[in-house]
Wavefront OBJ file of the C-alpha trace (Angstrom):
o trace
v 0.000 0.000 0.000
v 1.131 3.562 -0.614
v 1.268 5.663 2.553
v 1.549 9.448 2.312
v 3.224 10.975 5.374
v 3.659 14.557 6.573
v 4.517 16.253 9.847
v 5.525 19.478 11.483
v 8.760 20.101 13.369
v 7.367 18.490 16.534
v 6.838 15.187 14.770
v 9.883 15.071 12.481
v 11.976 12.478 14.338
v 8.824 10.548 15.192
v 7.770 10.553 11.532
v 11.139 9.324 10.337
v 11.021 6.341 12.712
v 7.497 5.476 11.631
v 8.373 5.773 7.940
v 11.233 3.318 8.460
v 8.797 0.899 10.122
v 6.250 1.246 7.299
v 8.896 0.638 4.644
v 10.089 -2.439 6.541
v 6.479 -3.691 6.422
v 6.576 -3.412 2.622
v 4.627 -0.193 2.189
v 5.602 2.456 -0.327
v 6.063 5.613 1.745
v 5.811 9.068 0.198
v 7.283 11.729 2.515
v 5.694 15.142 2.005
v 7.978 16.896 4.461
v 9.518 18.637 6.046
v 12.993 17.467 5.047
v 14.750 19.032 8.027
v 13.982 20.441 11.450
v 12.787 24.038 11.556
v 11.013 25.116 14.741
v 9.185 27.809 12.759
v 7.939 25.614 9.919
v 4.316 25.763 8.847
v 2.716 22.330 8.686
v -0.377 23.101 6.560
v 1.387 22.758 3.195
v 3.047 19.473 4.213
v -0.211 17.937 5.441
v -2.281 19.286 2.570
v 0.226 17.834 0.094
v 0.003 14.431 1.802
v -3.806 14.605 1.651
v -3.689 15.616 -2.016
v -1.491 12.573 -2.644
v -4.071 10.295 -1.003
v -6.976 11.898 -2.891
v -5.107 11.689 -6.206
v -4.196 8.046 -5.626
v -7.796 7.178 -4.728
v -9.007 8.905 -7.900
v -6.455 6.930 -9.934
v -7.350 3.585 -8.333
v -4.151 3.307 -6.281
v -4.592 1.864 -2.794
v -3.340 4.627 -0.484
v -3.754 6.079 2.980
v -2.190 9.015 4.786
v -0.641 9.631 8.185
v 0.120 13.122 9.483
v 1.879 14.042 12.715
v 2.248 17.102 14.880
v 2.589 17.981 18.519
v -1.082 17.245 19.218
v -2.180 16.173 15.741
v -5.085 18.621 15.807
v -3.839 21.210 13.321
v -2.491 18.535 11.003
v -5.886 16.826 10.921
v -7.575 20.151 10.189
v -5.160 20.852 7.333
v -5.657 17.420 5.756
v -9.438 17.784 5.970
v -9.296 20.873 3.744
v -8.653 18.599 0.742
v -11.748 17.414 -1.115
v -12.359 13.717 -0.574
v -10.244 13.448 2.551
v -11.667 12.119 5.777
v -8.906 12.669 8.325
v -9.408 11.403 11.863
v -7.467 12.293 14.995
v -6.352 8.996 16.528
v -5.306 8.688 20.169
v -5.990 5.049 21.044
v -6.737 1.668 19.495
v -10.488 2.267 19.451
v -10.259 5.567 17.569
v -7.905 3.951 15.030
v -10.404 1.135 14.499
v -13.504 3.322 14.346
v -11.849 5.801 11.986
v -11.826 3.019 9.380
v -14.873 0.941 10.350
v -17.374 3.800 10.644
v -15.863 6.730 8.751
v -13.726 5.028 6.112
v -11.036 7.541 7.069
v -8.269 7.770 4.516
v -5.897 9.856 6.660
v -5.129 9.720 10.353
v -3.428 12.291 12.504
v -1.377 11.418 15.573
v 0.097 13.703 18.219
v 3.826 13.024 18.422
v 4.027 14.708 21.824
v 1.125 12.617 23.095
v 2.332 9.096 22.288
v 5.456 7.022 22.098
v 6.551 5.446 18.833
v 5.325 1.967 19.802
v 1.789 3.285 20.372
v 1.827 5.221 17.107
v 2.988 2.149 15.200
v 0.144 0.151 16.724
v -2.424 2.849 15.827
v -1.158 2.984 12.243
v -1.174 -0.794 11.860
v -4.736 -0.964 13.195
v -5.747 1.826 10.805
v -4.174 0.089 7.811
v -5.513 -3.370 8.704
v -9.084 -2.403 9.609
v -11.593 -2.516 6.754
v -14.550 -0.186 6.309
v -17.716 -2.059 7.324
v -19.730 -0.738 4.406
v -22.840 -0.588 6.602
v -25.588 1.451 4.969
v -25.739 4.071 7.739
v -22.007 4.733 7.447
v -22.095 4.818 3.655
v -25.023 7.278 3.837
v -23.233 9.595 6.267
v -19.992 9.582 4.282
v -21.992 10.366 1.133
v -23.612 13.295 2.942
v -20.188 14.691 3.822
v -19.078 14.357 0.213
v -22.256 15.985 -1.077
v -21.823 18.911 1.305
v -18.203 19.261 0.256
v -19.220 19.455 -3.430
v -22.508 21.357 -3.248
v -23.116 22.854 0.191
v -26.193 20.618 0.519
v -27.069 17.389 2.310
v -29.723 15.183 0.729
v -30.297 17.938 -1.826
v -31.148 20.520 0.844
v -28.847 23.437 1.478
v -27.470 23.486 4.976
v -27.936 26.685 6.936
v -24.869 28.845 6.563
v -23.408 31.388 8.933
l 1 2 3 4 5 6 7 8 9 10 11 12 13 14 15 16 17 18 19 20 21 22 23 24 25 26 27 28 29 30 31 32 33 34 35 36 37 38 39 40 41 42 43 44 45 46 47 48 49 50 51 52 53 54 55 56 57 58 59 60 61 62 63 64 65 66 67 68 69 70 71 72 73 74 75 76 77 78 79 80 81 82 83 84 85 86 87 88 89 90 91 92 93 94 95 96 97 98 99 100 101 102 103 104 105 106 107 108 109 110 111 112 113 114 115 116 117 118 119 120 121 122 123 124 125 126 127 128 129 130 131 132 133 134 135 136 137 138 139 140 141 142 143 144 145 146 147 148 149 150 151 152 153 154 155 156 157 158 159 160 161 162 163
């Protein structure tokens, strides 16, 4: 599987260790940066590029997922979710890694590098990769609603109240 990875400065060393693990597991890892430590770097472009890679691969029929890292993982998840077709989930334990796939068919996860050790992050990522989407009608319907809103500003053909 192709795995797109991005981080901010807080997750750089963490990301490098996890990329090595993923490659050792036989995955093709695409590193979207940063290439070196810079305490003032801006993570949005790195995470958005990783999400674009996942969305492009999905469109082209390539099996791909994404993993983004930061201090908490919150901003990185927000950045990834700005890309059309991306469903990025913040993962902080085994259950959230499982449910991200089973219920939301998440295609990107975000992990806080300052919140977890590498062993936990590896476990979360392996759960995420190995867990299939259930395909249950209610989950399919809800994911379709998110996609419709993303494209049209409507859910079930009805415009959602705006600000």
